[in-house]
C-alpha positions, 0 to 999 in steps of 0.5 A: 605326676602324669599318669598313663593314659587308661587302657581302651575299654572294648565291647567285652570289658565293657559287658563285664564291668556292667555286669559287675555293676549289676552285681554290686547294684544288686547288693543293695536290692538283696540287703533290702530283702534280708532285712525283713528278716534278719538284722544288719549284723546277721546279714554281713555275717551270712554274706561273708560265711557263705562267700568263704567257702565259694571264694576257697574253691576258686583259688584252689581250683586256679592252683593259688597257694594259700599263705600260712605265716601268721603275719599275712592272715594279720594283715587280712584281718585288717582288711577283712575289717575295713573293706567288709565287716564294717562297711557292709554293717554300716550300709545294712544299717542304713538301709533300715532306715533309707531306700537301697537305691539312696544308700546306692547313691551315696555310696558312690562317694566311695571313689572320691573318698578314695582319692583323698585318702590316697592322696594324703597317705601315699607318696605316689598318689599326690592330693592334686587340684581335681581330686579336692574339686572332685571331692568338693563336688561330691560333698555338695551332692550329699549336701543336696541330697540330705537337705538343708534341714539336716543342720537344724533338724537332724534325724534318724534318716540323716544318721542312715545316709551318714552311716553309708558315707562312713562305709565308703571311707572305710572302703577308702582306707581298705583300699590304701591298706591292700595296696600298701600291705597285700599288693604282692599276694594274689588278688583272688587270695586276698579276697579269700583271706579278707572274706575268711577273716570278716567271718571270724570278725563278725561271728563272735560280735553277733553271738554275743550281741544277738545270739547264734543265727537262725537258719530257719529262714523263708525261702525269699530270704535264704534266696536273698542271702545266698544271692548277696553272698554267692553273686554279689561277693564271691562272683563279683570278686572274680569278675572285678579281678577279671575286669582289672587285668583286662581293662586296668584300674582307670576304667574299673573305677567307672563302676562307680557311677554304674551301680547306683542305676541298677540299684534303683531300678531294682528298688523301684521295680520290686521293692516299690521305691521311688527317690525325690528329685534331690535324690537323682540331683545329688547323684548327678553331682556326685557323679560329676565329682567322680568324673573331676576326680578321675580326670578325664572328663577334661584331657582324657588321662588320668593324672 
C-alpha cells in the first residue's frame, strides 16, 4: 500500500517541531526535579490536574463544543488511561532509577511500537517488512542500552528501563484507540477529554495509596510541576495539533528523534547527569530503526 509523499517541512514547521521537542524533552527534566519531593503517582496527578483547566480555556476560546454523551466520555476515559495515567506514571517511576536523558532515549521506541501495534490491529496500516525491520533495530538498540548483564543479573535499573519501554507500548495502543474511537472529535477536545478523565482516574488512586497530596512544596518543585503541566502538557498538545495540520503526521513523527537531545542536554546542564557510551550508541540504533520504519530513509516516501 503506497502512501503519499510527506508534506514539505518549511522553516516555520521546523521551528514548531523543535519547540515541541523541547517541551516534551523538558517533561523528563521537570519530572526529575519534581521527584525530589513528590512520588511518581503524585507527579502524574499534578501533571493532568493543572493541565485540564488550561486546555478547557483553550477549547472554550476556540468555540469548540464540549460533548455531553456518556459514550464519548467513556472513550476519553480509556484514552486517558492509555495516553496519560499509565505511561506518565511508568516513566516517572522509571526516572527514580535511571537518568532523565536515558528515559527519553528509551521512550523513543514509541514510534516503532506504534507502527507494529497499528500494523497488527488496523487494516489500513499493514505490517510491512520495513516496520518489522525498524522494530528489530529498535530492540537491538534497547539491548545495547540495557547491556548483556540483563540476562544473568536483572536489576532494579533494568526494571526501570522496562517500565519506560512499557510506557511507549501504552502510547502505541493509545494511538490506535484514538484513531478508531475518537477520530470524529476535534483534536483539542480529545486532549481536554483524556486529560480530564486522567484526573478522574488518578485522584482516587493517589488518595488510596498516598493520601491527600501536599501543596506545601518548595518554589522549585512548584515550578517543575507547573512546567510539566502548563508547558509539557497543555502547550505541547496545542502545538502538536497545530503541526499536524501544517506539516502532516509523517513529519510530526520526526519529533521522536528530536526529544532525546533536548532531554539529554537539560539533564547534563542542570542535573549533572552523564550517559554511558552504550546509551548513545543504543539511541543511534533506535534512531536508525525509526528511519527504517518511517520509510523515507530509502525512498523519501512512507508506505
